[in-house]
C-alpha positions as CSV (number, residue, x, y, z in Angstrom):
1,M,102.8,1.7,15.8
2,F,105.1,2.1,18.8
3,H,105.2,-0.5,21.5
4,L,106.7,0.8,24.7
5,T,107.5,-1.1,27.8
6,K,106.1,-0.1,31.1
7,Q,109.4,1.4,32.2
8,E,109.6,3.4,28.9
9,R,106.1,4.8,29.5
10,L,107.0,5.8,33.0
11,V,110.1,7.6,31.8
12,L,108.0,9.5,29.2
13,I,105.5,10.5,31.8
14,F,108.2,11.7,34.1
15,L,109.9,13.7,31.3
16,S,106.5,15.2,30.4
17,F,105.9,16.4,34.0
18,V,109.4,17.9,34.1
19,F,108.8,19.7,30.9
20,L,105.4,21.0,32.1
21,F,106.9,22.1,35.4
22,G,109.7,24.0,33.6
23,T,107.3,25.6,31.3
24,I,105.1,26.8,34.2
25,L,108.1,28.2,36.0
26,S,109.3,30.0,32.9
27,Y,105.9,31.5,32.4
28,L,105.7,32.7,36.1
29,F,109.2,34.3,35.9
30,K,108.2,36.2,32.7
31,T,104.8,37.4,33.7
32,N,105.4,38.1,37.4
33,P,108.7,39.9,38.3
34,R,107.7,39.7,42.0
35,F,108.0,35.9,41.8
36,H,111.8,36.3,42.1
37,E,111.5,38.0,45.5
38,S,110.0,34.9,47.1
39,L,112.9,32.7,46.1
40,N,115.9,31.8,48.1
41,F,119.4,31.9,46.8
42,I,122.2,29.3,47.1
43,D,125.7,30.6,47.6
44,S,128.2,27.7,47.9
45,D,126.8,25.6,50.7
46,R,124.5,28.2,52.3
47,V,120.9,29.2,51.4
48,Y,120.0,32.9,51.7
49,Q,116.6,34.4,51.7
50,K,116.1,37.9,50.2
51,I,115.8,40.4,53.0
52,D,114.1,43.8,52.9
53,L,116.6,46.6,52.8
54,N,114.1,48.9,54.6
55,T,113.5,46.6,57.6
56,A,116.8,44.6,57.9
57,T,118.9,44.9,61.0
58,A,122.6,45.4,60.9
59,E,123.0,41.8,62.0
60,Q,120.9,40.5,59.2
61,L,122.8,42.5,56.6
62,D,126.1,41.4,58.1
63,A,125.1,37.8,57.7
64,L,125.0,38.2,53.9
65,P,128.0,37.5,51.8
66,T,130.3,40.4,51.1
67,I,128.5,42.8,53.5
68,G,130.5,43.4,56.7
69,M,129.4,45.1,59.8
70,T,130.8,48.4,58.7
71,T,128.8,48.3,55.5
72,A,125.7,47.1,57.3
73,R,126.0,50.1,59.7
74,G,126.5,52.4,56.8
75,I,123.3,51.1,55.2
76,I,121.3,51.6,58.4
77,A,122.8,55.1,58.9
78,Y,121.8,56.0,55.3
79,R,118.3,54.7,55.8
80,T,118.0,56.7,59.1
81,R,119.2,59.9,57.4
82,H,117.4,59.7,54.1
83,G,114.3,57.5,54.9
84,P,113.4,54.2,53.3
85,F,115.2,53.0,50.2
86,T,113.0,53.3,47.0
87,S,115.5,51.5,44.8
88,L,118.4,49.2,45.3
89,D,120.4,51.5,43.1
90,E,120.6,53.9,46.1
91,L,123.2,51.5,47.6
92,K,125.7,52.6,44.9
93,S,126.0,56.0,46.5
94,L,127.2,54.5,49.8
95,E,130.9,54.5,50.6
96,G,132.4,51.1,50.3
97,I,129.9,49.7,47.8
98,S,131.6,49.3,44.4
99,P,129.8,48.3,41.3
100,K,131.1,44.8,41.8
101,T,129.9,44.6,45.4
102,F,126.6,46.1,44.4
103,H,126.2,43.3,41.8
104,E,127.1,40.6,44.3
105,I,124.8,41.8,47.1
106,S,121.8,43.0,45.1
107,R,120.6,39.5,44.5
108,F,120.2,39.0,48.3
109,L,118.2,42.2,48.9
110,K,114.7,43.4,48.0
111,I,112.7,46.6,48.6
112,S,109.2,46.4,49.8
113,D,106.8,49.3,49.1
114,P,108.3,52.2,51.1
115,L,104.8,53.8,51.5
116,F,103.5,50.6,53.1
117,N,106.4,50.7,55.6
118,I,105.8,54.4,56.4
119,K,102.1,53.7,57.0
120,R,103.1,50.9,59.4
121,G,105.7,52.9,61.2
122,K,108.7,51.1,59.8
123,G,110.2,54.0,57.8
124,G,113.8,54.7,58.6
125,V,114.4,52.6,61.7
């Protein structure tokens, strides 16, 4: 039979909680893709929260890494002309957004349900 000291038992309990927590997070990520949207992202020493591409202002977009004010204004202009984004892939059609840039910025953006935004009057503005 094993005889563990108090400290060894505490370490085992701690490791069990860490394992359980990791298992729960893994399950949530696999079963609920929307769970990703609520997370913040860390880039170097700054923390970024995902912003909605259909409601973001040019200033909010400009604050994200790799998006300058010119690109931010282009996104707003596209949204004004074509209505709410239905997919992040629509960004690929904008001038100045290369596949590499798209890959870098897409992790900071999300798209809410465009029909919900239209009903609430947030469509293309």
